[in-house]
N, C-alpha and C positions, 0 to 999 in steps of 0.2 A: 711743455712749460719749463724748459731748463732754467730760465731766469728766476722762477719761483724758488730755486734752491740757493740763490746767491746769499740771502741773509743767514742761511743755515750753514753754508759751507765756509763762509768768511768767518774768522774766528772771533773770540770774545776778548774784549779789552778796549783801551782807549786809542789804539792805533793799529794800522794794518801790519806794522812790524811785529806787534805782540800777538797778532791773531794766529790761531792755529786751525788747521783744517778739521772738520767734522765728517767722518765717514759713516753714512747710515746704512743700515741693513735693508734688505728687499722689502720689509713690511712698511717702513716709513715712506720709502720711495714708491711703494705701491699706491700710497695715498697722494703723492705729489707728482711724480712723473715717472711711472714704472717703465714704460717702454723706452723713454729717452735715457733713463739711468742704465738700463741693461745694455742699450746700444753703445753708450759712452764707455762702459766697462768692457764690452766686447772689443772695442777698438784698441784697447790697450794691449800692447804686445805681451807684456808680463802676464797679464791675466789670461791671454790666450795660451801661454805656455803652461800655466798652472791648470787650466781646464784640460789641456792635453795630457797632463800627467794623471789627472783623475781618470780619464778614459782609459789610459794605458796601464793602469795600476795591476791588472791581472796578466800582463805579458811579461815574461822573463827575457831579459836581454843579456847576452853574453859579452862582457867587456871587463877590463881590469880597472878602468876609470869611470866612475859614474856618480851622480848626485846622490847624496844620502836622503832618507825620508824620515819624516816624523809621523808616526802613527799614534792617533788618539781615538780612544774608544775601541769598539769591537769592529774590526775591518777585515776584509778578505783581500789579500794582496799577493802579488808575486814579487819579483826582485831582480837583482843583478847576479848573473852566474859569473862569479869572480874566479872560479877554479873548476876545471873539468879535466879528467884523466881516465885512462883504462888501466886495469890491473889483471895480472894473470899470464900464464905462459902463452894463452891463445887470446889475450885481451878480452876475456869473457866477462869481466866486470867493468861497468861504467860508473864513475864516481863524480858527483857534482856538488858544489857548495853555492848556495843562493843567499845573498844578503837581502834581508827583508826590512831592516830598520837600522837607522844610525844611532841607536840608543838602546838602552835596556827596555824590554818589554815585560808585561806581567805574565803572560802565558801564551801557549799555542793551543787552541781548542780543537782544531779540525784540519786535516790535510785533504787536499782536492787534487786528483789526477784528471786533466782535461775536463774540468767543470763537474766531475763526479766525486762526491765525498767518499773517502775510503777509510777503513778502520785500521788503526796501527796498534800493535800491542807494546808492552812495556819495553821490549828489546827493539822496537822500531820496525818489526816485520809488518808489511802490509798484508792484511788479511782478506781483502776484497778481491773477488775475481774481476778480470782475468789475471790479475797480478799475483794471485795465490790460488793454488789448486790442490785438491786431495791426491795423495800418491800412495800406492800400495807397495809395501817392502817385505820381501820374504826373509824368514828366519829359519835355520841359520843362514849366515852369509856363505857364499861359495867356499868349499873347502874346509868348513868348520862345522861338523855335525853337532847337533844339540842332544846330549844324552839326558835321560830322566832318571833320577836317583830317588828312590822312595815312592810310596804311594801318592804322596801329594807334592806338587811342584808349583811355584809361582813364577809365571812368565814376566819378563822385563816389560813387555808391551801388551796392550789389550788386543787380543786376536780379532780379526774380522770374522764374523760368523760364518761357519761353513768351510773355513780354510785350515783347521787344526787336523793333523794326522799324527797317530801314535802307533808305533810298531815295536816288536820285540824279536830278539834272536838269542841263540845259545841255549843253555839249560840241557836237561836229560833228553835223549832221543825220544821223540813221540812214538817210534816203532823200534823195539829192541832188535828186531830182525834186520832193520835197515838204519843203523845209527846215523847215517848221514843226513837224515831228514831232521834232525834235531837242530841244525844250524840255519834252517830257512827262516826268512823274515815272515812275521804274522802280524796283521793289523789287529789291535786290541780296542776294546770298548773303553770310553772314559767319560768323565763328567766335567764340564767346563762352567765355571761360575766366575765371571769377570775375567781376572788374569790367573785364577787358581785352577790348576789341572788335577783331578782326582782319578786314580786308576783303581777301580774296585778289585780287580782280579790280579793285583800286583803280586809278583812272585820274585823274590830276590835271586832265585837261581838263573833268571833271564836278564838280559841287557835290553833296556828300553830306549827308544829314540823318538824324538818329536820334531815337528815342523809346522809352522803357521805363517800367516801374513798379518801384518798390522798396517794401518792407514794413518797418515799424518798430513797436515796442511803444509805444503811446500810454498814458501814465499819467494818470489823472484825479484821483490823490491823491498827496499828498507829506507826509512826516513827517521832521522833523529834531528835534534836542534840544540842550538845554544841560544840563551835568551839575551845575550849582551850584557851580562852583569859585570860590574867593575871587577877586574882581576880574574876573569874566567880563564881557565886553562885550555890548552890545545886538546883537540879531540884524540883520545888514545887509540881508537880503531884506525883513524886516518894515519897515525904514526905507524901502526902495524902493517897496514896496507901499502903504505908508500914510505918505507924507511929512507932517510936521507932527503926525501922530497918534502914531507910534511913532518916538521919537527916540533919540539916543545915550545919553540918560539912563535909558531903559528896559532896565536891566541885569538886574533881578531877582537881585541879588547874594545868594548863599547859597541860592538856590531851584533845584532840578533841575525842568526843565519841558519839555514837548513842544510843538512848533509843528506844527499839522496844517493842510494846505491841501486844499480840495475843489473841483474844477472842476464846474461845473453840467453834469450828464449824467444823463438819466433812466435809461439802461440801466445805468450803473455803480452806481447807488443805488436799487435797486428797493424797498428798505425804508427809506429815508431815510438820513440822515447816520449812520454807524456809531459805536458806543461804542468809544473807543480805550483800550486798556490796554497796559502795557509789562512785560516780563520784566526786572527790574532787579537788578543787582549793587549792593547797598545800601552803607551807610556803611563807610568804612575804619575799622578798629578797632586799637587799640594791643595789641601782643603783647609781654608782659614777657619772654618767653623769648628774643627776639632784638632787642628794642628798635624794631621796625618798625611803622609804621601803615600797614596795607593791608587789602584786602578779605578776609574770612574767613567760613566758615560754622560756626565752632566756638562752641558755646553758652556755654562758660565765658568766652571773650574777650568775647562779647556782653554777658554779665552785668556784666563790669567796665566795659564802655563805658556801660551804662545807669547804673551807680553813679556814674561820673565825669561824666555828662552834666549840664549846668547846668539842663535842664529836668526832670530826673528825680531821680537820686540826689544831685546837687549837691555830691558830694565833690570836693575839689581835689586829693587825694593818696591813695595807698593805702600801708599799711604793708608792710614786707617780709614779715611772717607772712601777711598777706592775699594778697599777690601769690604767695607760696609755694603757698597753697591753690589759687588760681586756676591756677597752672602745673601742678599735680598734675591738676586736673580737666580742663584743656585737653589734657594728654597723653593722659589716658584717653579723651577724646572722639576724638582723632585716630588711635587704634589701629585698624588695618585689619580689616575683616570681610567675609565674603560672606553675605549674607542669602538669596540665591537659588541659590547654587552657581555662578553664572556672573558675578556682579558682584564688585567689590572696592571698597569705599567706606569712608569713616571711620565708626566705630561710631555716633557721634552727630553730627548736623548740625542746623542751625536756620535758620529764616527766619521773620521777624515784622514786622508793621506796627504801630507804637505811636504813637497820637495824642498830640500834646503836651498836657500837663495831666492825663494819666492817672496814677494812683499808680505808682511804680516797683515796688511789691511785686507788682502784677499782672503786669508784664512780666517780673519775675524768677521768678514762679510758672511762667509758661509756658516760659521758657528752661530752668529747672531741670527741668520735666517733660520737655522735649525730650531731655534726656540721662538720663532715668530716675534723677534724683538728688534732692538735698536742699540747701536753704540756710537760713541763719539770720542775724539781725543781733542780736547780743547784747553788752552793755557797750561799745557804740561800735565793734564789730569785726564784720567780715563773715566768715562761715563758708560753705563750699561744698563739695559732695562729688558727684562724678559717679557714675552707676549702674553701678559695677564693684565687684568684691570688694576689700575693703581687709584686708590681713593684720593680725592683733592687734598692738598696740603695746606692751602690757604684760599681765601676768597678776595677777589679783587673787584672794585667797584669804579663808578664814574669819579669818586673823590680821590681815587689812587692814580688817575691819569695825569700826565705832565704834558698835555698837548701845547699848552701855552707856557713860554718861559720868558722870565723878566731878568735883564742884566742889571748890574749896579748902576749903570748910566741911565737906566729907565727905558732902554730899548726892549721891544717886545718882539718875540719871534713865535712861530707856530710850527710845531712838528708835523709832518705829513702822516696820515693814517692810510695804510694799504690794506685792502680787503680783496681776497680772491674767492669768489663763490661758485665758479663754474669750472667744469672740465670739458674740454672739447671732445667730440666723439672718438678721435683717434687716440685719445689717452684713456678711454673707458675700456674696462675688462669685465666680462661676465663669465669667462670660462678659462680655467687654468689647466695647461697641459704640462703636468710635472713629470720629471725624470729623477728617479731615486735609485740608490744601490740597495735593492730590495732584498731583505733578509729572507722573505718567502720564495725568492727566486735564486737561492744560494749566493746572495750578496752580488748579483750581476746588475749593471746599470740597466734600468728598465723603465719604459714609459708606462706609467700606471693609468688607470681609468680617468678620463677627463673629469674635472670637477666642474659641473655646470650649476649655476644659479638659475633655475628655471624662470623665476619671477623677474630677474633682471634681464634675461634674454627676452622675455615677453615685452618688457618696457622698452628695451633698446631696439626691438624689432629685428634683431639678428644676433647670431652668435659672434661675440668679440673675443677671440682666443688669444692667450698669451702663453708662449712656451717658457717654462722656468725649469732650470736645472737646480736640483737641491743636492749638492755634493756631500753634505754632511748628514743627510736624512736617510734612514734605511728602513723605516716603517711606514707603510702606506696610510694608516690611520692618522699618524702624526702629519703627514704631508697634506692630507685633506683638511686637517685642522688649520695648518698654516695658510693653505689656499683660501679657507673660509675667512681667516683674518684679513688677508689681502683684499678680497672682494668686498667685505663689509666696510673695512676702513676706506676703500676706494670710493664708497658711495657717501662719505662724509668729507667733502673736499674743502669746506670753508676754511680758509686761512687768513689770518689777520696780523698785521704788524702794528704795534702800538707802543708809545712811550709811557713809562711808568715812573713814579716817584720812587724814592729809596726803599719803600716797603718791599719792592720786588728784588731788592738786592740779595736777599736770603734764598731766593729760588734758584734751582739749577736745571740743567737740560733734562728733559723727559719727565719733569715734575707735571702733575696734573693739578689745575687750578680751576676755580669757578669764577665766571666773569659775569657781572651785572652792569649792563650799559643800557640805560633807558632809551637812549637815542636809537639804538638798533633793536630794541625789544628783547634784549637778552636778560634773562632773570636766572642767576646761578647756573649759567650755561657752562658745561664742562669743556675745557681746553687742555691740550698737552703742549708743553714748551719745546719748540723745535730749535729756536735760536734765541741767543741772549747776548747783548752788547751793552757795555758800559760807555755811554756817549760822553764826549768832551764837555757837555754843558751839565753833566752830573746826573742825568736821568738814565733809566735803564730801558732799553729798547728790546721787547720781547716779540718773537714770532710765535704765534699760537695757532694750532690746528684743532678743529673740533673733534671730540672723541666721545665714546660712550661705553658703558660696561658691556653692553650686548655684543660689541665688536670682538671680544675675546671669549665669548661663550661658545663652547664646541656644540655643534648641531648633531644630534643622534642620528643614526640610520646609515652611516658610511661604513662599508665593510671593506677592509683592505683586501686587494685582489692578489691572487696567486700568480706565479710566473707565467703560466699558459695563458691567462686572461688578461694579461697586462699590455697587450699590443696597442701601440698608438696608432696603428694603421687599420681602421675598421674595414672589413670586407663587405662591400655593398651587396654582394650576392648571398651573404650568409645573414638573412633576416628571419625573424621568427613571427608567428602569427600572434594576434592579440590574445590577451588572457581575459576571457569573458567572465566578469565577476557577478553579473545578475542580469535577469530578464524579468521585467515587470510589465503588467498590463491591466492594473486595476483602476479604481476610481481616480487616482492621482494622475494617470496617464491618458485620461480621456482628452480629446481635442475638440474645442469649440471653434467651428469654422466661421468665415465671415457672415454666412447667412444664417447663423445661429444653430445650424446643425451640429450634433454631437457625434463624433465617430470615435471608434477605439484607436488607442495607440499602444504599440508594443515597443517598450524602451529596452534597448540592449546597451549595456554598460560594460566597458572593459578598462583594465589598468592603463594608466598613462604610458605612452610609448616613449622610450628614451633614445632611440636610434634617430640620429639627425638626418639620415638619408630618407626617412620616412616623414618625420615631422616638418622638414623644411620644404620638400617638394613631393612627397608621396601621398598616399591616401590609404584608407582602410575600406575594404569592401565586405559588407555584411549580407548574408542571404538567409532566407527562411523558406521552408517548404511545408506546405499542408500535407499532413499524413494521408489525406484521402486522395490527393491527386499526383504526388511525387514530383511536382514542378517547383524548381528553385527560383525565387524571386530576389533580385539583387538591388542594393543601394550602396552608394559610396559617400564618404565624407573625407575632408582633408586629414592628413595624418596627425595633426595636433589635437584632433577631437578625441573624446573619450566616451561618447555615446551617440546613438543613432535611434530614431523612432520610426517604426513601420506604421502606416496610417491605414485604417479601414479593415483590419483582419476581424473575422466574424466572431461573435461571442462563442465561447466554448470550444473553438477550434484547437486541435492538437497540432502543434508545429514543432520543428526542430530548426535550430539556429546555429550557424557557423560563421567564421570570419577569417579573413586573411589581410596581409599587409602588402603593399606594393611601393617600389621606389622606381627610380629611372631605369634601372637595369634588371631588376628581378622581382619575382612574385614569390611570396612565402607559402608554405603549406597551409592547408586549412586548419583551423583550431579544432579541437574536439568539439563535436556538435552536442548541444544541450537541448533537452525536450522542455516544452512548456505548453500548458493549457491556458488559453486566452481568457482571462476574466472579464475584462471589458465592462460592459454595462450590466453584467450579472452580479457584479459585487454590490451588496446591499449598502445603503447610505449609512453613516455613523448613527449611533443612538442619540436621541434628544438629551440635552443636558439642562439642568437648572429649571425644570418645568415648575411654575407656580401660578397661583391664582390670587387676584386682588379684586374683590367684589365679584363681578362677573367676567372679568378680563383675564385671559390666559397669556402668559409670556414664557418664552423658552429660548434655548441657544443650541448651536451646534459646535462641536470641537474643531471643525475645519470647513473650508469651503467645499462644496459638492458641485462639480460642473453640470451634472445632469439632474439636479434636484428639481422635482416637480412641485413639491410642497409638503404638506403634512396631513395626517389623518388622525382624528381623535375619536375614541370610544369611551364608554362608561358602563359600570356595573352599579346597581343598587347595593349598598353595603360594602363590605371589604371583599374584593375579589380580583385577583391579578391575572385572570385567564383572558388573554387577548382575543382568542378565537370566538369565544361565546359572549363577548361584550357587544353592547349595542352602539351604533353609530351616533355620534354627536352632531353630525351635519351630513350634507349631501356633497358629493365630489370631493375636492382637495382644497385645503386651506392654503392660501398663498400669502396671507399677511401675518405679521407678528409685531405687536400684540394682536390678539383676536378675541372678539366677543361673540359668543354663540347667539344665534338669533333666538333659539329657545334652549332652555336648560332644565334638567331634572331637579328634584328637591330632596331634601333629607341628607342622610349620609350616603355618599357616593364614592366610587373609585373612578377618577378620570385618568385615562391612559392615552399616550401619544406616541406616534412614530413618524420618522421621515420617510418620504416615498419619492423614488426617482422616475424618470421619464419611461423607464421600462416596466415600471410596476413593482420593483423590488422595494421592500420596506426594511426598516431597521431590524436588527436581530432581536433587540430587547426593547420593551416599551419603558417610557418614562411615566411615572405614576405618582398621583397625589390622592390622598384620602381626606375627605373633609365634609363637614355638614354644611350644605348650601341653604338650609332653611326651607320654608314653604315657598313655592313659586309665587311671584307677584300676581295678584288677581285684581283687576281694576273694576270691571263692570260685568256682573254675572247676568248673562242673558238666558242661560239654561243650565240645569244641574241634575245629576243623578247620584243619589246616595244609595249604593247597592246594599250596604248593611241595613239601612232603614227600609229598603225594598224587600228585605228578607233573603238576600243573596240569590236572586234568580240566575239560573245557569242554563247553558245549552246542553240538553240531554245527549248522551252518547259520546261526548268529547271530554268528559271528566275522568279523573283517575286518582286514586290514592288518598282521598279525603272523605271526612264525615262531619257533619255538623255537630259540634260540641259546645254547649252553652251558647248556642246561637251563632258561632263562627266556624267557617270551614277549617278543619284541622286534619293534619296528616295522620294516616293510619299507622299504628305500630307494626314493626317488623317482628312478629313474635315466634314464627315457626316456619321451617322449611324442611319437608321430610324427604328422605331418600328411600330406596328400596331396602328390604330387610337384609339382604345379603351384602350391603355396602358398609363395611366396618368403619369407613371414614367418618360416617355419621354416628351420633350417639343414639341412645335409646329413643323410641318413638315420642316419648313424652318430653324429651329435652328440646329447648329452643335452639334454633340454629344461630340466631343472632343474639347478642348481648341484650339483656333487659334494658329497656328505655331507648332503643334505637328506632328511628322513624323513617319511613320511606319518602320517596318524592311524591308531592302532591301537585296536581294540575287543576286549576279552576278556570272554566271558560264561561264568560258572561253571555247572556242572551243578546241578540242583535239590538243596538241602540241607534235610533233614527234621530239625526240632528236636523232640526228644521229652522232654528233661529240664528244660525250663524250669519254674521255680518262680514263685510270685507275686512280682512285683517284680523278676524277673531282668532283667539288663541285657545286650543283645547289643552286642558291640564288634567292629568290623572294623579290624584293624590292617594298613596296607599300606606297603610300602617300594617306591618307584618312581623312575625316572629319566625326565626329560622335562618338557615344558611342559603347562599346562592339564590337570592331572589332575581327572578327574570320576568320581564313584562313584555308581551308581544301584542301586536294588534293587526287588524286586517279590515279591509272594506268588504262589506257584505251586499252592496247594492248602491243606488237603486237600479242601474241599468235602464232599459227601455220599459217604461210603465205600460205603454200601449202597443198593440199589435196591429194587424190589418182589421179593416172595417168589419169583415164577417168573422172575426176571432171572437171567442168568448172572453169577457173581461177577466173571469176567474177561471183557472185551470183546474186540474184534479186536486182533490183535497190533499194528496201527499206532496204536490209541488210547492216549493217555496214561493212566496209572494214576489220576491226579487230574484235576480239571476244567481248563478253560482257564486259563492264568496271567493275573494282573492287569496293569495298566499299570506302566510303569517310573516310579519316584519317586526324587528326589534323596536320596542317603544322608545322614541327619543327624548322622553321627558315632557316635551311640549311639541305642538305642531300647529301649523295654520289650519283651522277648522274649515270644513266645507259641509254643506247640507247633504250629507251622505249618511249611509248606514254603517256603523262601526261595530266591531266585536273585539273583546279583549281577553287575553289569556295570561294568567298569572301562575308562574312555576316556582315552587319553593324546594330545594334540593333535599336529598336524604341526609339526615344528620341525627346525632344524639340529642340535639335540641329539636323539639317538635315544631313542625311548620304550622303556623296559624295565620290566617288571613283575618286581621282584626277590623280593618276599615278600608273602604274604597269609594272615592268620590270623584266622578267625572264632571268637569266644569267647562262651560263654554263662555269665555271672557271677551267681551268687546272692547276694542281699544278706545281710549279717550280721544274726543274731538274738541278742539277749541277754535273759535273764530272771533276776530275783533272787527268792529264796524265803527268807523270815526265819523264824528260830526253829523249824527242823524238828526234830521229836522223833524220835530214833533208837532203834530196838529192838536188842536184842542179836543177833537173827538177821538184822539188816540191814533197811533201809527203802528202798523204791523211791522216787526223787525224783520228786515230783508236779509236773511242769511243765505249763503251759497252752499255750505258743505252738507253732505247727506246725513243729517242727524236722524237717528232712530228714537233716541230719547234725549230730551233737554233737561239737564239737572239743575243748572244755575244760569241766571242771567244777571249780570253785573253792569250797572249804568252810572256813569259819571256825568252830572250836569255841567255844561260849559257856561261860562260867563256870557250874558246876553241882555237885551233890553226888553225881554217879554215879561219881566217880573216873576218868572218862575223861580221857585226856591226848592221844590222837591219833585221827584219823579216816582212813579209807581209802575210795577210790571203786572200785567194780567196774564196768567197762564192758564186761563179756563180752557183754551184749546192747546193741549200739551206741546204740539209742534208748530204753533202759530202764535207766539207771545206778542202782546200789544203793550206799548209804552205810552204813558200820558204824563204831562207836566202840570203842576199846581203852583199857584201863588201863595202868599202868606195866609189868605183867607180860604185856602183849599179850594180855589176855583180853577178849573182847567183852563190853561191858556195856550195860545199858539205862538209859533216862532222860536221856541226854545230848541237848543241842540244838545245832544249828548253823545258820549263815547260808550259803545256797548261791548261787552265780552260775554260770548255764550260758551258754555261748557256742557258737554254731554257725550253721548256715544251713538 
């Protein structure tokens, strides 16, 4: 979209002659026409030369005529070798002078030999190997012996341990008979501490001599420098080395340069004379915020320096408005930020090398780019903005538009409105491939890790990469931030050109405004001003681009890469396996197949893969092995995926899982294998939540969906008891509806408990519980009843335990003693009670067999109990009747000891109520041991027949009476309700005769109470 730039690049004013060109940095053109803009710049020959100078900044060139350079910020640079000479009788010393800047610099922080940083002492000696090595020197020098005078002597140098020797000679002869022996040399003992030599046996009659070696670092290279200060003097050592050649007039005023000396030594320079570069703190720049001229890494202050430089911008002064814009940008650049979570630096810093003679616009482009910002030069004025959010300065609305203009003669004209909402695919970017002078790589120009916006790549369907060189950026975190601004800004492409009234006159380039236009549905939508023109008709034409605060927010998680990791050429054969983060196989991973079958799923998850060779055309292979068979089973998914599910692995299986990646040319190693026990359908369902009862209806919920849910089970206890295992079932099978009303229910105070159950039979870990008084069970029609208290508590002998009749009620026996043997000291005296006073044991009461004979279809059996004590439990069983008769020749009665009916069935928990049958039942009541005595106070068994109701319409009544023809199986008719219908029989009343209880007869009577025929009535019969 190059045309889209025309309203921005054509200047501001009433005519083209007054127009000035606006040069925008990479960020704004990232939003408008990034690729076209860079191509246009690359086509300019001057820019190509400028870029070449950036690339060659670390190369030293030997020439006497070369372009000077402007250094801004902290840069590493080589320079021009403007002088080279050898010195000495054998030319054993090489001297070089290297100009690095055409101006005064602030300091030199580091020297590099062939990209290797070296240490330099205050005298300029290089202290780093191989350019400096330790050397051993013997003392004394040849021909000059070292005498020792006195018992204590201090050496000039620190001896190398083990190299000191002390001897003596002269003195009286050791053997008087042989005086010549007195002059022999003898080694003597000594003590050495640092440089102090002590001879304990010192005797002044003798002469003592010493010898030792000391070690020192011998440097074969020296570097010193001149900072290019005004009036700097000529280097004195150069004058001494080259008398008559280098004089006091060789000052190199205004030139910052290095002086390097190299002693001839084959070992120190195995590859020849090294290329020398320096890490330089560049030019001092003026800061309008404090009036000081000092070193700075602030890009906005550097832009001001370039504009005011006589070789570039050539301005002699700045207006107050221009300095105000620069101050605002400088403050934004100095705002602290942490790009890695451990650093804390200024948001935007810059460092650049600018050859003299290059266009100032190129330098301003690079500096503006380094702060993610924009700059323009319009109507003789400089505009700049750093890459930070700027709050709107004013609000524009429909009323501020000047779309329609009227002239004095009444003519009407309409200004066009231009809106661009779309960007073609070839102008979109979702990946930035940046190259910077990376400080982490010793300030070498390096391609850093590509900045990919994964969400944009997914939307675009492919990686759309743009290579961007950032000559003034030296920190990877800052480069990522700038790349993020470019990508986010590029996704807000809406640009509009509108005419406004003079309210817009106060606005300037790069201001942010809000725009409310009802026609386009814009309400306080934020825009940035990219173009501004005063039109001949008196209105202001603004070119606006949508913006948002989020565009300039740094996204966390970017870690600047070191030199070794910053290669821009990924190696497709160097791929790594996935990082498996989790293996799950529980309830949430169950798979419901099309036929409803539920099978296990084992879900393997790994971290997202960032390697494009895998995500674009590769895949991930995941394998698992059963520990019991050792066979690896494999599945693959595309490389963009982050998980895979194995289907059908058995519950409880022990497996190990591993994974690897593959692209078109290589296969990674396997990841570290991880072990897992398959949970599958063995995981219990979650606990029931919010269990409640309203009337007789239970409701509840679950915290999540359970794929293999079979339903719910409910149990109950009489009284307060939360023990699930001993609770009685409240129903048969599994409850599958919610809400649910039990067909039968217990009465009195009960604890109702519920759990979820899955298709495997697993139940919830914990039960949901409610405790409440359900009152007496409803009883409609008693057809049979047994009051065990009134009957004297008949019981089945031999099955009772732990109770005695007390005041007519079965009551638990007290636990009053438990004796041990006399020799067991654990127990007290024989007379002491083992249990505390007042403790009672468990009691079990079993009724005699109860034969039910009057149960009707649907009759309900209810057992009402009043009891005292803890842990009340009721069980029942069927005791017969079985087959009453046997073969024809069998005796009707068996032996006296045989029961009349067959053997009883097993005990079952009493459900509170059940559907009665004409069977023989038996009941067992258990009250647990407690400090409260268990007492069975009342026990009533009731057979309740359900109500029956039948309606008969328009029954014709004869004068002799009509039997009411009902169809339902009434056993007892309680009421008959008749409603006389309007008719011509003269009947006014009806009467029901229930002389035959199950055959009621109806008659109709007139006012004289004479039976009549032909009357009709509606009949309702109620009974059971």
